[in-house]
Structures are given as C-alpha cells and as structure tokens.
C-alpha positions as CSV (number, residue, x, y, z in Angstrom):
1,Q,-14.8,1.6,14.6
2,V,-14.2,-0.6,17.6
3,Q,-11.0,-1.6,19.1
4,L,-10.7,-4.8,21.3
5,I,-7.7,-5.7,23.4
6,E,-7.4,-9.0,25.4
7,S,-5.3,-9.5,28.4
8,G,-4.8,-12.1,31.1
9,G,-3.5,-15.2,29.2
10,G,-0.6,-17.1,30.4
11,L,0.7,-20.6,31.5
12,V,-1.2,-22.5,34.1
13,Q,-1.3,-26.1,35.3
14,A,-4.2,-28.4,34.7
15,G,-6.9,-27.7,37.3
16,G,-5.8,-24.0,37.7
17,S,-7.7,-20.9,36.8
18,L,-7.2,-17.9,34.6
19,R,-9.1,-14.7,33.9
20,L,-9.2,-13.1,30.6
21,S,-10.3,-9.6,29.9
22,C,-11.3,-7.8,26.8
23,T,-11.2,-4.0,26.8
24,A,-13.4,-2.3,24.3
25,S,-12.7,1.2,23.0
26,G,-14.0,3.4,20.1
27,R,-17.7,3.2,19.2
28,T,-18.7,0.9,21.9
29,S,-22.2,2.1,22.0
30,S,-22.9,0.2,18.9
31,I,-21.9,-3.2,20.4
32,N,-24.9,-5.3,21.6
33,A,-23.2,-8.8,21.6
34,M,-19.7,-10.1,22.1
35,G,-18.1,-13.4,22.1
36,W,-14.9,-15.3,23.0
37,F,-13.4,-17.7,20.6
38,R,-10.3,-19.8,20.7
39,Q,-8.1,-21.4,18.1
40,A,-5.5,-24.1,18.8
41,P,-2.7,-24.9,16.2
42,G,-4.1,-26.9,13.4
43,K,-7.7,-26.5,14.5
44,E,-10.5,-24.2,13.4
45,R,-11.5,-21.2,15.5
46,E,-14.3,-22.2,17.9
47,F,-16.9,-20.5,20.0
48,V,-16.3,-20.5,23.7
49,A,-18.8,-18.0,25.3
50,G,-20.8,-15.0,24.5
51,F,-22.6,-12.1,26.2
52,S,-25.5,-10.0,25.0
53,W,-26.5,-6.6,26.2
54,S,-29.9,-7.1,24.5
55,G,-31.3,-9.3,27.2
56,Y,-30.2,-12.8,26.0
57,R,-28.6,-15.1,28.5
58,P,-24.9,-15.7,28.3
59,S,-23.9,-18.6,26.0
60,Y,-21.4,-21.3,26.4
61,A,-19.9,-24.1,24.3
62,D,-20.6,-27.4,25.9
63,S,-16.9,-28.2,26.4
64,V,-16.6,-25.3,28.9
65,K,-20.0,-25.3,30.6
66,G,-19.7,-25.3,34.4
67,R,-16.0,-24.2,34.0
68,F,-16.1,-20.9,32.4
69,T,-18.0,-17.8,33.2
70,I,-18.5,-14.8,31.1
71,S,-19.2,-11.4,32.6
72,A,-19.5,-7.9,31.2
73,D,-20.1,-4.3,32.2
74,N,-21.9,-1.5,30.5
75,A,-18.7,0.0,29.0
76,K,-18.8,-3.2,26.8
77,N,-15.7,-4.7,28.5
78,T,-16.0,-8.5,29.1
79,N,-14.1,-11.0,31.3
80,L,-13.9,-14.7,30.9
81,Q,-13.2,-16.5,34.2
82,M,-11.7,-20.0,33.3
83,N,-11.6,-22.5,36.1
84,T,-10.6,-26.2,36.2
85,L,-8.6,-25.7,33.1
86,K,-7.5,-28.7,31.0
87,P,-4.8,-29.1,28.5
88,E,-7.3,-29.2,25.8
89,D,-8.2,-25.6,26.7
90,T,-4.8,-24.5,25.3
91,A,-5.4,-22.1,22.5
92,V,-5.1,-18.4,21.4
93,Y,-8.2,-16.7,22.9
94,Y,-9.9,-13.9,21.1
95,C,-12.8,-11.6,21.9
96,A,-14.9,-10.4,19.1
97,A,-18.0,-8.0,18.6
98,R,-20.9,-8.5,16.4
99,P,-21.8,-5.8,13.9
100,P,-23.6,-2.7,15.3
101,G,-27.2,-3.3,16.3
102,L,-27.0,-7.2,16.4
103,G,-27.8,-8.2,20.0
104,R,-27.9,-12.0,19.7
105,V,-24.6,-14.0,20.4
106,S,-23.6,-16.2,17.4
107,T,-21.4,-19.2,17.6
108,T,-20.1,-18.6,14.1
109,W,-16.8,-16.6,14.1
110,T,-17.6,-15.2,10.6
111,E,-20.6,-13.3,12.0
112,Y,-18.3,-11.1,14.2
113,N,-16.9,-7.8,12.7
114,Y,-14.3,-6.7,15.2
115,W,-11.6,-8.8,16.7
116,G,-8.9,-8.5,19.2
117,Q,-5.2,-9.6,18.6
118,G,-5.5,-12.7,20.9
119,T,-4.0,-13.8,24.1
120,Q,-2.3,-17.2,24.5
121,V,-3.5,-19.7,27.2
122,T,-1.4,-22.7,27.7
123,V,-2.4,-25.5,30.1
124,S,0.2,-28.0,31.1
125,S,-0.6,-31.4,32.3
C-alpha cells in the first residue's frame, strides 16, 4: 500500500504563490507516475500536473501551464509550485499515484489508485 499526504494549502491573494507538497510512504518503490488533481465545489475533479519517473516529461493542464511547476525526488515525494494564482485556482488539491508499474501520467483521475486527503487552496480576488 501507498500513503500520500498533502500539505501547503492555504489562503492567498490573486497573483500570489503557494507550494504544495505530497509526501509518500509505504511501498513507494512501486510508484512510477503521480499526478496532482483539483476539485472545486460543484465541479468535476480535474488534472493539474503530473510527474513520471519513467522518463516522460512532466505534464500540465493548459490552464496552469507557465504558472505551475511540478517537481519530485527519488523518494517519490512531489511538490507543486503555484505562481500567479487566480481565483479560479480555488479548489481542494489532491495528489495521486498510478497503479504499480505504470509510468505514464494520465489526465484521468479514475486511473489513479492512491490518493491523499487533499489540501484546500483558496485564492481571493
């Protein structure tokens, strides 16, 4: 099993920055791809960014390209640096890991097995 814990959420003004972290524990050696998703009230969960340890480039949703940066370490922890935040970035942010052995990032949340509890990000205008 894999456990994921997000941290770093909070309240920030538009134009500000936040850095989210996802700490992985358990059978982390089986993780080859992870993603960050978000879900705003009344909306579907959407892909934000993803990282692969199998050689694929990091992936980003069009809405965050140029503003968000995902990074990771070999312990399978990931960070999401969020700059130039907008009110529409307000959501609960989740990190998730794909099933063991799958190294390609997916933008579909149902293709992830393990999830953190989420961290709230609120951007005020």
